Structure formats: C-alpha cells, structure tokens
N, C-alpha and C positions, 0 to 999 in steps of 0.2 A: 500541413500540420493543423490539427483541429485546435479550437480555442481551449478545450480542456487540457490537451497535451501541453500547450504553451503555458497555461497557468500552473500546471504541475511542474514543468521544467523550471519556471521562475521560482516557485517555492523551494525546489531542491537546490537551486543556485544560492538562494538565501541561506539554506541550511549549511551548504559548503562554506559560505562566507563566515558563518557563525561557528565553524569547525564542529558541526554536529552531524555531518553526513555519515561518517563511519558509525557513530552511535545509532543513527536512524536505521541503517542497514542491520545492525546487530539486534535492535529492538524488533524489527520485522521478522528476522530469523527466529528470535526467541518466541514471539507470539505464534508463529507457524508451528514450531516444535511443540509448544504448550497446547496447541489445538489437536495434537495427535498426528501431525503430518510430518513424515520423514522426507526431507529433501535437501539436496546440495545445490539447488537452483541459484542461490544467491552468493555462492562462494567466490565468484569471479566479478562481482559488481564493483566497478571503480569510478563510475560517472553517473550523472543524472539520467542520461539517455539509457545506459545499461539497466539501471534500476527500473525505469519505466517499462522498458521492453521485457525484462524478466518478469515483472509483476503482471503485465498484460497477458503474457503466455501462461503464467502460473494460474491466474484467476480464470482465464478462459477454460483451461483444463479442469479446474475444480468445478466450475459451473456446469460444464457439459458432461463430466464423468463422475463427479463425486459431490453431489449436492449437499449431503449431510456434513462432509468435511468443510465445505464452503460455509455452511451455516455456523458451524462451530468456530471457524476462523473469524467471521464477522462478529460473533458474540465476544470472542476473546479480545479482538482489537477494540471493541466497544465503539463501533460506528453508531452514531446517534440515530434513533428510529426516524426522526424527521428527515435525515439525509437519505435513508433507505427508501422512504416514501417518495422522494423526489426523483428516483431513478427512472430512466427512460427504457422500458423493457421492449420497446418496439424495434430497436436497432441494437444488435449484439455488440457491435464495435463501440458505439456510444456508451452503452451500458458498462462495458469493461473499462473504458477510459474514465468514466465517472467514478467507478469503484476504485480504480488505482488512485485517483486524486483524493478521494475520501480516506483511503488507507494511509497514504503518505502524509496527508494533513494530520490525521489523528495520531499516528505514530510519532510524527514530528512534535506534536504537542506533548506527548508523554516524555520524549527525550528532553525537550526544552525545560519542562517543569522539574524533571529529575535533576538536571544540571543546575537549575536556578535555585532550587530549594533544598539541596542536599550538600 
C-alpha cells in the first residue's frame, strides 16, 4: 500500500469516527452528478477501502476516456490549483492516488464545514 493510500485511508477513518463518512459519500455523488456525469458507481460504498477503490477506478476511467468530464468534475469539486500543479503525471497509478486523496480531502472539508456551520 502506497503512502498516499495510507494517508487517504487514515483521513477516511477520521471521517467515520466523526460520523461524516456517509455525508462524504453523498457529497461526492452530488458533485459527480452536478458535473454532468450519470453513474451508480458509489451506491454500494460502505467502507473507506470501498470508497478509495471506487474512486480510483472512476477517476482512471474519466482521465483515459472522458477528459472533458474529468475537467468539469475537478472544477466542481474545487480542487485547489496548487494541488493540481503538484500532481505527478509521470506515473498513472500515483497520479490517480493523488487525485483520490485530493478529492476525498476537499469533499471532506465541504461536509465538515456544512455540519459545523449549519
């Protein structure tokens, strides 16, 4: 397991402990749909590992087959440009793992702030 996957898993475990995991999955699904992507990919997600694996497959499919939808999704999720500039494009597996981490972290922030301030 790579360092990025370990870090992502640790973050998701924290989300589960804060009882925000289900809301995190809902937020990811919402942003995917709002980006014009119709998918049932995340309907069976019930653990951190499931979410990571589903996102890895989903992001790889978007990058390789639907670059315009991928760009729309990154804009919708609002991944900071400085993070996008840090990505390692030389290795597809590392690239996808980095993207999954950034997506989960950003969506987790949205869920946390929504719960905290509403």
